[in-house]
Steps between C-alpha positions, in 0.01 A plus 500: 500500500129432522365293787248326275400499135168357385547441130228495232192539719163628382341770717120476547434785256797427274497356151867401476750358751723733702794464737460619860814612684504500882739680731467561876147360511366738233436470128793687349398467136245341266609470137475265200857386563734566793859383456636551848655239732277379783557284806191300405314460172148360470403399146130579467494375142212722390289412804292746699669707771242669722462668840460265798150393594304661783218352706300781664269266694605191696455325836843381604400423859281215368703386200601133468274406794270283287342226713568670834306425711268357231399554138237742373238247387246747359761713326321817610638830626309471827628150580849624420460783752364257759785257435756779538334584831569143613863519388585839655524378862742228385739738321853552623738768371743229394242314291371817332856610421599160363206487260539864398872462426432188293243697303750781447747247358234390253413861419860585411520199270187632324641852462257638759702762691230731643218369722237673712364261760205547731573389857215408732498715816195329655729303731593670825844335485567660158694185418488542123591869524806419708603223262454693176680807631801271544447347155486848346837572655654173381386531137563874464802437278293330232125558554310821566258365761221728620278407795134602535337508845193294417211456749379174343201470734388862459627823657182531709374142489808375686523653850877562496564552129521880513749496787705226334507684168650805672750277681605341170550840336705612800717187452583612146232351274487703177135525390154540657264216406139408558204288393185717515265247341569258788369739764158418645314774313552710188509808727774350716692414184479858374607630842800268495606638160489855636690409817771307316553777246528754783762285674697483176473876442617577853801270465585574138446137399340329199163324523416159354154363578341170412200665342171332411638148462144385461238400244260752655450792256398719796845467657624842395783591737726585207281809453569608859869424456518722192317783680724477808809495280401836352384647832830420670730572206620140471490485118746248357563337840185287521425151370163331476572127489263241350193725438319191375150626577544727199443196275139491622425873521253645252659681210358841588652498847832367366504782244485747791740312727791440263559871423503566877773239541697657217457852643628382838800330334423181692693196376292185450650155562292206376626152586391283206597156634318550829212715380378248243549217752329647807231720344176376351500196728130538576408523132352205317479609134577743353815536713669836544868524406583663833754762391450876501451712185858513378443628142268779618741610775788503253298705253438760772873537563510312832827324582402133517757250626437128535590333829552138600331513844563142615727200449418166662313633802149478655347682201685359201659155457707599194738785409872523431614864536464524121364841402482387137248239609303782664510709181407195292191437711411869500486499119255209508283631783460857368485382212743706290684344209593792277876524459499836677312357798719191524814714494339716770452191717879463504533867598246447777731256681817702441469880472145540637568285806797717594291816461218360716758432771631856481832382355685671214418409141722195431514548121852413382683819403848647505582625848230286660551204733644191331215278620357276230383155398614313190206291374478209258269696272532752222239753613264568793202320344706187443631524856144495635384231256787266585538606865859530391799354683703760689845446353666759724377722783713808570472753781711817480755322285523187714383171349270342760366202311556308177289228339584286199275555196204269470579269208347177374697230318306327225540157348292546186612401153554800278427752774733726707704348782391766749207733560535835671143603588589867458597444136201294401247765409505800267519850642191685384558861407265773618 
């Protein structure tokens, strides 16, 4: 007997519904029709069945802390950093854990089962590190949670950041982080990139740097990161997060830089919700969009994966652990509205996010893990357009979450009694 049978689901690249048979946490078979008894049957009804979502860039130590100890009145990145500096001394492990676990509950309900979170190490108590190491342990059965040792106040700018980063890695933090553009000088920023990459190479760890989260076109630490990646043989293990200064770089320099990023196999993680909110704040008009050059990076073969970054914290008063919202905003900010690009946006928050985190390709296939999300949509573009309801969230054959379909009841003469948003528009063919 099967453990689970998902009947009549559409795979992201599929044209017709298929049945998905699950046994012992793996996908045993995918076929147009499977007539085999199962302990549990989920009727997908022609809806989309896709890999779980991944968020390769988040700040779980700050999540759900909106209003503590005050609100960010200017809405700027720098006030957010200052506000976080006020909150850090007030943190307790219990409070950080409580907020993080609540966020993980929300993430599961949204089908978000892989998260990489940056953890501030510029606190000699390492309160957030201690708390999130415990959270990682508690959620291990349902979320792949990676921790990045993140010197928020600068590896060299903060007097104890370097020592604390090493302490955090020794405690079991997974990834080496940094923020070179926040150092006092461009030279110090470049030196921090080299030092952090060397630490990662010595320890056999990945690297994930906040890189050039700035409107300054001369903030070019991503170039140094790409060069150090090649020098130290870190190809495929390095992420440049944000890279927003690229939106203001001149085209000639960008045409040189992007091939270097591709050659180094550096993953790029833009964060559309936050980038378009925090960047361009000093502009009057015209206002810059704030996000890096996604179409150009894609065209060069760079793995680009959208991240969420923040949810209800000192930097961002919104957010809901919804990676479809992130993809939706990415389409608008790029902008990229071809059907191929919109379908790619869905891939960016599923497959590409996993690859940026160094996780296996989550594409649903026979023999692969039975981890998937059933969505109230018929294809990836519709899922992004509707920010589709997650009807079922499944991890290795275990149903973690279920949500009733979103339906509206109408009282209109001569019109249908109900409206299912996912059935209300035609599917355009490529």
